[in-house]
C-alpha positions as CSV (number, residue, x, y, z in Angstrom):
1,M,15.6,48.4,60.2
2,T,18.6,47.5,57.9
3,N,21.5,45.2,58.1
4,D,23.7,47.5,55.9
5,Q,25.9,49.5,58.3
6,A,27.3,51.4,55.4
7,L,23.8,53.2,55.0
8,F,24.3,55.0,58.4
9,T,25.7,58.6,58.5
10,E,25.8,58.2,62.3
11,I,25.2,55.1,64.5
12,D,25.2,54.5,68.3
13,K,26.3,50.9,68.8
14,T,25.9,51.0,72.5
15,L,22.2,50.4,72.1
16,I,21.8,46.6,72.1
17,F,18.4,44.9,72.6
18,K,16.1,42.5,70.9
19,V,13.0,43.4,68.7
20,K,10.1,41.2,67.8
21,I,9.4,40.6,64.1
22,G,6.3,39.7,62.2
23,N,6.7,35.9,62.6
24,G,7.0,36.2,66.5
25,E,10.7,35.7,66.6
26,F,13.2,38.1,68.3
27,I,16.2,39.4,66.6
28,S,19.1,41.3,68.0
29,V,19.5,45.1,67.4
30,K,23.1,46.2,67.5
31,G,22.7,49.9,67.2
32,K,20.5,52.8,66.1
33,G,21.2,55.8,64.1
34,T,20.5,58.1,61.0
35,V,20.4,56.9,57.5
36,A,20.6,59.2,54.4
37,I,18.5,58.5,51.4
38,K,19.2,60.1,48.1
39,S,16.1,61.8,46.5
40,L,15.8,63.6,43.1
41,T,16.5,67.0,44.9
42,S,18.6,66.3,48.0
43,L,19.5,63.9,50.7
44,K,16.8,63.0,53.1
45,Y,17.6,61.9,56.6
46,I,15.7,59.2,58.5
47,T,16.5,59.0,62.2
48,D,16.1,56.3,64.7
49,V,16.8,53.5,62.2
50,L,17.7,50.2,63.8
51,Y,20.9,48.4,62.8
52,V,20.0,44.6,62.8
53,P,22.7,42.5,61.2
54,D,20.7,39.3,61.1
55,I,17.7,40.8,59.1
56,D,17.7,39.8,55.3
57,Q,15.9,42.9,54.0
58,N,15.5,46.5,54.8
59,L,12.2,47.4,56.5
60,L,10.6,50.8,56.5
61,S,7.8,51.7,58.9
62,I,5.2,54.0,57.3
63,G,3.8,54.9,60.8
64,Q,7.1,56.0,62.1
65,L,7.8,58.1,59.0
66,V,4.4,59.9,59.4
67,K,5.1,60.7,63.0
68,K,8.3,62.2,61.9
69,G,6.5,64.6,59.5
70,F,6.9,62.7,56.2
71,K,4.0,62.4,53.8
72,I,3.5,59.0,52.2
73,I,1.5,58.6,48.9
74,F,0.7,55.2,47.4
75,E,-0.4,55.3,43.7
76,D,-0.5,52.4,41.2
77,K,2.9,50.6,41.6
78,W,4.7,53.7,43.2
79,C,5.3,54.9,46.7
80,L,6.1,58.6,47.0
81,I,7.8,59.8,50.4
82,K,7.9,63.5,50.9
């Protein structure tokens, strides 16, 4: 989830619904699309990212990344996403 529309390489704004967040409240989703993340070697594309204008920080679901084939490694103060 992100509130930064500029991060999207493509976005479908016809998808409008609400999602429940950690404190039990619901916030409005105003679209869903693909975000490009710059890595050391190339751009990595993450699909099905929700556009949530009212969220105050970007949220990344480790479970969803693993389902999409990414590998996640936590070590010391680092998180490596392959």
